Each structure stands twice: as C-alpha cells, then as structure tokens.
N, C-alpha and C positions, 0 to 999 in steps of 0.2 A: 671760294673754288679750293677745291682740294686736290695736291698734286698728284702726279703719276711718277713714281722713281723708277727708273729703268736702269738697272746694274748688269753690266757684261762681264763675263767669265773667262778665264784665259783659257786656251786652248787644252783639252785634256785634262779638265780640273777634276782632282780627287774629291772625294767625299767631306775632308775637311774645309776646304778652299769654299764649295758650293754652300756648306752650312755656315758658314761664316759670314759671307756673302747675304744669305736669305736672312739671317738674323740682323744684319745691317738695313737691309729694304723693309723688314718688319716695323722695328723700330722707328726709323724714319717715316714710315707709312703710318703710324698709330700714335704719332708723338709719345713715342717710348710708352707704349700700352697705358695712356694716361686714362682710359675709361674702365681698366682694370681693379677691381679691390678684392685683396684676398679673400679668398673663399666661394667666390663668384664660379658659376659655370660656364665653361665658352664650348660652343659646338663647332667642331671642325668635319666639314662638308667635304669630302675630296669627292672626283670624279670615278666612280666605281659601277660602270655601266656593265661590265665584265671582269670574267675572271683573267683577264689577259694584263702584262704586263706594259708598262710605262713605254711608249706614250700613250699607248691605247686608253689607260687609265693614269692617275695622277702619280705622280716621282712619288719613292717612298721617303725620301728626304724632306718633300715639302710638308707630308706628315709627322714625321719624326721630330725634325727641327723646330716648328712650330709649338708642338704638343710640350716640347722639353722646356721653351723658350716660358710658355704661358705657365708650366707648375712651375717655374722657377719664381715665380712672380705670384705664388700662392693661389691660384686656378684650378680648380676641378675640370679636368679635359675630358670630353667625349666624343667620340671620332664615331660619326654615323652616317648610313646609306642606305639604300634599295638600289640595286642591280637593274638593269632593264629587263622589261619582259619576256625577252628571248631567254634570259636568263635565270629570273626569279618571277615566278606567277603565283598570286594569291586573289583569293575572293572571299566573301562573306563567312563561307565555310572553312576559312585558312589557308596556312600554305600547299599549293599545289606540289610544287616542285622547286628546287635551287635554293641558296641561301646564300645572303648578302656575305656574313663574316668566311664562310668559305672562297667567296669571290675575294675578299681582302686579302686573304692569305695566299690562296693561289696566284693575285696578281704580283705579289712581294710587297705589298703595301705594308703588312702588318703578321701578328700572329693569330690562328685561330684561337686561342686562349687570351687574348687580349681582353682584359676586364672593361676597357674605356671604349670598346666598339659596341655599336648598338646597329641591328639592321631591323631599321624599320618596320617590314612587313612583320615582325615577331611582336609586335606591341598590340596587335588586336586590332579587328577591322573597326570596332566602334570606338574602343578606349586608346586606340594608337593613332588615332587621327581626329583634325576637327575642322569643321566647318569654315570659309573663310570667305567671306563677300565686302566688297566696299565699292565707292563710287570709283574706284580705279581699276575694276576688274570685269568693267562692261562686256569685254567679249564671253566671258562665261555666264552663260545667261542665270544660271543657280548657284555661281561659286563654284569653289572645289572643294576638297578635301586634300589637306597636307598634315606632317606627322605633328602630332602632340608634342614633340620637343621642342618645336619653336617655343611654346610656350613655357617650358620647363626650365630651360638656359636663360641664362643671362647676358649672353653675346655670341654673334654666329661670325666665322671666320669661311669663308669661299675658298677652296683649296682647286680649281680646277687645272686642265692641261687645253694645249693647244691644237686642235685637231679639224678637220672636216668631217663630215658626216652626211651619209649617203640620202636622209630624208631631208634634213635641216639645211643641208649645206656647210654650215659650219658650228662645233660645238665648244663653247668657250666657258663662261661664268654663268651666264644666264641661261643656255640650255642644260646646264649641268643642276639647276634647281627642279628641272624633272624628277629628279631622285626621291625628291621630299613627296613627292605626291602618293595619295591613295591610287590603287589599280583602275578604280572607275574613272577616276579624274585624268589619268593617264589615257585608258581608251578614248574618252571624249576629246581631247585636242589634237590626239594623233588623227581621228576622223576627219580634221580638217585639212591634213596634210598627205602630202604623195605617195604613192604606195603604201597607201593602209592596208591592203590586203596580205602585206608580210606581217603586221602587227596581229590582224586578226589571226592569222595561222599559229602566230606565236601565242595568241593567249586560247588556243582549242583547248578545252576542258575545263575552261572557267563557265560559270553563269552570267559572266557581265558580258555587254553589245558595246558594239562600235558603232555609231551611225553618226552620219555627217548633218549637222546642224544646218548646212549650205549658207553659213555665214564668212567662210572664207577668213577664218581669223587663226588658222595656225600660229604663224609669229606671236600675234598680239595674245594670245592664251599663256605662251612660254613667256613671254617677257613678264606678263601680270602675275605669274607667281610670286616673282619678286617683293609684289607690293605686302603679302603677309610675313617677310623679314626684314622689311627694311628698316623699322625702328631698331634692329637688333644687329643688322650687321655691320661689322667694324672693319673689315678689310677682305678685298680680294688679292690672291696672291698665286703670281704663275710662276712656275720654272718650267723656260722652255730651253732645254738643251737639244731635243729633238721635238719635231713640228711632223705629224701626220698630214699632207698636202693631197691626200687624193682617200675617196670612200670613208671609212669610220663609220660611227666612232670605235668600233672592236678591229681587232688586228685585220681582220678579213669579215668580208659581207656573207659569204657564205662558209658554213663548217663543213668539212670533210675530214672525218678523225682529227688528227693534230694538226691538219693544213686546212686548206679552204681556196676558194676563188675570191677574186676581187680584193687582192692584198692592199694594205694602204701603205701608199709608199710614204719613205719618211726622208724629212730633208732636216741635217743638223747646221743650225742657222752659225754664222761665223760674226761676232760670237755669241755664245748660248747665252742666254737672256734671264733673268728675275724682273718681273713686272709685279709692282705693287701699287696699292691705291685705296683709300679709305672710299673713293667714291667708284661706287659699281660699273656705270656707266663708263667715266673715263677710264678705268682700267680694262673695260669690255673693248673700247676702242683701241686701245694700243694693242692689247692682244690681236685685233683683228688684222691691225697694220702688221704684226709680226707673221701672222699667217699669210697674209697677201704677198708679202715679201716673199716667203720663204716658196711659195707656190711659183715665183720667178724664175726660181732656179730648178723647177720640174723638168726632167727630159722629155721629151717628145713623146716616147714608147708609153711610159705610165698614165700620160695626160690623155694620148690619146684610148687606151684601154678604160679609161672613166668615162671620157666624152661618149663612145659608142656604149656602152653599160649603161650609163645614167643621163642619156639623151632626152628622155622625157621629161626628167625633173628641172623645172626650171631655177629652183632654190639652190641646187650645185652650181649653174651657170653664174646665178648673182652674187655668189663671193667674189668673183673676178669683175662682173660687169656694173654691179653697183658702187658706188661711192660707198666708204664706210658709213658717212654720216646720214646716208639716204637708206641703209640697211634698215629692217622692222626694229631688228635688235636694238639698235640705236635709236633711230625715230620715235621709235613708241616709247621708248624708255624714258627719253627726255619728255616726251609728252605726259606722261605721269608721274613726273618728278622723281623719278629713280636715281638721278645724276645728272651730268653733263660731259658735253664733249673736254677733251683734254685741254685745258688751258697751260697751268703751268706744269712744263715737262722736265724732272729733273734725271738727267743722264750720267753715269759714273762710267768710267771705260768702255764708252762706246767711240768707236770709229766716227770721224765726222762725216762719212759718206753715208753710214747706217742713219746716223741721227737724219741726215737730208732726206735719206729714201722713206724713214719712218714718217718723219714729219710730213715729208710732201704725201704720201696717202693719206692721213689725218686731216689736210687742209685742204684737200682736192674739192672740189665744189661741184655739186651734182648738175 
C-alpha cells in the first residue's frame, strides 16, 4: 500500500516556501525518485483545459518545481497536454482552431517558447495518437485513441488541480487524463454525459460526430483512460492553495469578452495543501476530500447560483451527496486495479481538526 502525503503550508507562503514543501512531498512520495535513471524521459501532465490561470489550471510552481527536480537527477522533461474542445479543436484534416502551447503561456504556467512543451494536437491525427484497448477498458466498445507520447516516455507524473466541473461534477487527477485523448475519443465519452449539446456546439466545424452509445458509462470511460498509462504513472501531485468549488473547469462557464457568466467560486483552504502519492486512486480520494471540505465553506449565494444553473445535472449534486468511496471515479478505479483508498496517510503541518475532517470524509461509508 502506497502512502498519501499531505503537507500543510503556512499562511501567505511565498514561492520559496511552496517550492521547498513540494520538493519534500515529491521525494517522499516517490522514494527519492528511485525509479528514475539519468537520461530517461518524464512526461509532466498538467491540467491545461483552458488559457485561464490557476486554480482553473495547474499552478505554475507545480510544473516548474517538478521539472527542475527531475532535471537535477538527469531526466529529460517533457510537458504536454491538449486543451479542451472549447479552446482547441482538431480533426483528421488538422487543427481547426486554438493552440495548447498558447494556452500554456496565457495561463501563466510557462512560456510559449518553452521547448519542453508539446501540444498533443500538433502530433498529427494518425502519427500523434495510438489505439488502446484492454480487458480493463470495457466501457469503450472499440477502445480509444491516446497521445503517442505515452509510448515515447519512460515515466509520467500527473499534476492536476482541485476543482469542480459543470459536467462531471469534479475534475481532479483522473478527469485530467482526458487531455491525452484524440478528439474523436473525447467526443465519444462526452456523448454519454450531461449537457453534451455544449460539447457538440464547441466542436462545430469539425468532421467528427458525437453519438450516445446508450451505455451510460460517462464516468467509467473517463476512469479507463488511465489504464493506458498505469504502467508509467509514478506520481500524482496536487497543489491546493486555492480550490474552485462551483462550476469549472474554466474560470467561467460562458465567456463574454474578458469576463463571463457562471464564474467559479474560489475557496482558499486553511492551511493550503500539497497532496502527493504514487497511488493514483489514493491521491484522487484525498483530493476529493479536500474538495468536499472546501465546499463546506461555500457561501449561500454561490451555492444557490450553481444549484439553479446546474439543477439538471446529477453529477454536480453527487460531489456532495455521494461518499468518496462510492463515487464512480474511485469505485471504478479500484475495480479495474488503478489503486486503492488511502491506507497510510502521512500528515505534516496539518492541524488535528483538519486531519479529522479529511479522514472522516474518506472513512465515511456509503
């Protein structure tokens, strides 16, 4: 059983304090990078669904600190993702609009001239993706297409953020893996989910279709993406100094110029947290506890606004209503062997009251 490490940060920590704490968690959760040999390639997978800054996307320090630590050990670092269909759209004829590396720069995560960054959509429709299917991907009738970088690298580190999601309810580490899919596979799983009309409108102009296969396996398809990376995923690391507790994954659901409607409400946990584990499901479950705990401090007005706007989506309500162990992210992840519920939880600089709240959310039975 692989521990989950949860490190608390002091009030208003500067970048040096956060960087030092993150390095500490990374080394503990990876047994001092014991799996890494000099010259090997490590893919860092952030949450870059949009050009919006943290916490709508991954905190820049999560990327830079992890990359620096790996480089010090002789690794070749690659940072890669493809933003959501609303921001980047491609089909067999090429990229129709948008650029993940532009979003990488606009989000503040990095520089558009960063040679380490790869936009998955730029790899080519056939050359840039490969087909994956196994006994653990039964929800995908014909498997799915995922970036070829999975095959090219030796190791993968996931760098999500903690946020709610207007369609899926929550977007943590497992949901972040959608960014590795080819567009046709993205449209396929979305067809099983709520409000798919928004996705169809966002994909207008491409040659692809989005047809519900009637299986009702929206969450299962999302979880099964990680089957393609399970043998190379070494760490899931969250920096949660801010948590989006309504709407998401973007800063606002409907964009109007520089602003928009249905803006995500941000909660700043006390203390700010760093969560890391080599067990993908254990890390996911702890991040879910952090999200649930943050939602407890949600004021009545943003709570009411989200309830009115998303009342037709049970996935949003289930973030609060369903226990962590019973949520499909966790339940199905355990079923297909991606990991386990947290066993050993190593807390550092976390008040006893916070430890009890997070532990209670994890232990609550369905």
